[in-house]
Structures are given as C-alpha cells and as structure tokens.
C-alpha positions, 0 to 999 in steps of 0.5 A, a space after each residue: 782880336 779881329 777888330 784890333 787894327 780898326 781900333 788902332 786906326 780909330 785912335 790914330 785918326 782921333 790923335 791926328 784930329 786933335 793935333 790939327 785942331 791944336 796947331 790951328 788954335 795955337 797959330 790963331 791965338 799967337 797971331 797979332 791979327 784982330 779977332 775978325 781976321 782970326 775968324 776969317 783965317 779959321 773959316 778959311 783953314 777949315 774950308 781948305 781940303 788940305 787941312 783935313 778938318 772940313 770933311 773927314 774921309 770916314 766918321 770918327 768917335 768924338 774924343 770928348 764923347 765917344 758916343 758921338 761920331 763926327 764927320 767934319 767941321 762946319 766952317 761957316 758956323 765956327 768962330 773965335 771967342 772974344 777972349 784973351 786966349 781966343 778959344 775956338 768955337 767949332 761946329 762939329 758935324 755928326 752922323 746923326 745930323 745934329 750939330 755938336 758945338 765945342 770950345 777948343 782952348 789953347 793956352 789954358 790948363 783944363 785938367 782941374 776943370 775935367 776933374 771937377 766935372 767928374 766930381 760933379 757927375 759922381 755927386 749927381 749919381 750919388 744924390 739920385 740914389 738918395 732920390 735927390 735930383 738937382 737937375 745937374 747937367 754936367 758939360 763935358 771937358 777933355 784936357 788934350 794936353 797940358 795947355 790944351 783942351 776941348 769943352 762941350 759948348 752949351 748955348 745959354 743966357 745969363 741972368 744978367 741978360 734976361 733981367 736986362 731984357 725983361 726989366 721989372 718982370 725979370 726971370 719970372 717974365 722970361 719963364 712965363 714967355 718961354 714956358 707959359 701955363 696960364 692955368 698953373 696958379 701955384 707956379 705963377 703961370 709957368 709950367 710946373 716942371 720948368 719952375 721945379 727945375 729952376 728951384 732945384 737948380 738953385 741947389 746946383 748953384 750952391 754946389 758950384 759956390 762950395 766948389 769955388 770957396 774950396 778952390 780959392 
C-alpha cells in the first residue's frame, strides 16, 4: 500500500517516544535523589532539546489512545508522584490544544490492570445493550513492557477529602455546591442528572469490589 512507509515511520516514532520515556522514568526511579530533586531533573530533561520529548518534529498518535495526536510534553505541568515507585505525571500536548495528562510507571507490571480495564469496557457495552447504564468511565491502560506502562490520568477527589472539607454536610453538601438546583426538591437541591450518575456509580463501585474479591 502507498501509505505503508508512513505507517512504519509512525510506529518507529511511537517506539522511540516510549523508549525515551521509559529510560527517563527508570533513571529517576532508581536515583537516590529526594522527590523535589527528581521533579527538577524531570522538568530539565523534558525541556532539553536533545531529549526529543518537549516538542516533536511532527505529531504522533498517542500509543495509549491513537485517536489523540500528541506534539510534545509540557515540562512545567509535569511532575513526579509521591510513591515508592515515583511514577511520572506527564502533561501531553495535543493537536487539539486540549492537554492529555498521563501517568507513566516504571517497575510495575500493568498487564493485569490492562486486562481488567478491557473486561470492564466489555461489561459496560453488554450492560448498555440491556439498557443498564452504570455510568462506567474506564480509563485507559497500556502495558508498554513487563514492568512499564502508561495510564490515563483522571483528575478527581476522594470521598475522604470531600467529607473532611464539608464536615456534617458531607457528599451532599459538595454536590449542592458544585451542581446546585434549588428547585429539585426530590433530589435534595442537586441537579437530577448528577444525583442519578452518583447513584448509578454505586453499582460501579460494587463491580470494583467484586473484581477485588476475585483477585485476592
């Protein structure tokens, strides 16, 4: 096919991108530096023209989601998580202008995680066919090696943080502040669609618990 050379070049550039990120993640994880120093080194490496990670010569499809074309990594918006394996939080730049944050892990086998997410995605499709929408939003996982991988980063807040901040009002207070609808008496002053999503998500939580029990 006429587009075969272009396709092979795309695969090559994707491979180089993953190889460079893997090497950087491994170097930072194994270094004896404190986390602030690791973050400093990460930003310095991403800013360096020699790394080829700050800005790409041409967009490439994101291996995690080929529908997204990435053009580089924003050094200032990237960081290192406070964790034993020090995974990287990378702010990918895209052709759409909308940033795409990901987590890149080195030293962790993500192959089982990837399989579980695929199963959840399949379950969601089957449930939707039966008119049962549990508002599942499976994030993307890609094992790029036996001990390396990329995970879509989904900004969120834990229930613990919310209950700590809102005290006696708890989750209901948070929903009222973020998605208020004073006229909705039946949904306690919260937008009906938002409360419906939360209720359905409780079923999603049960699916997660079932997966946990199966794995332990």
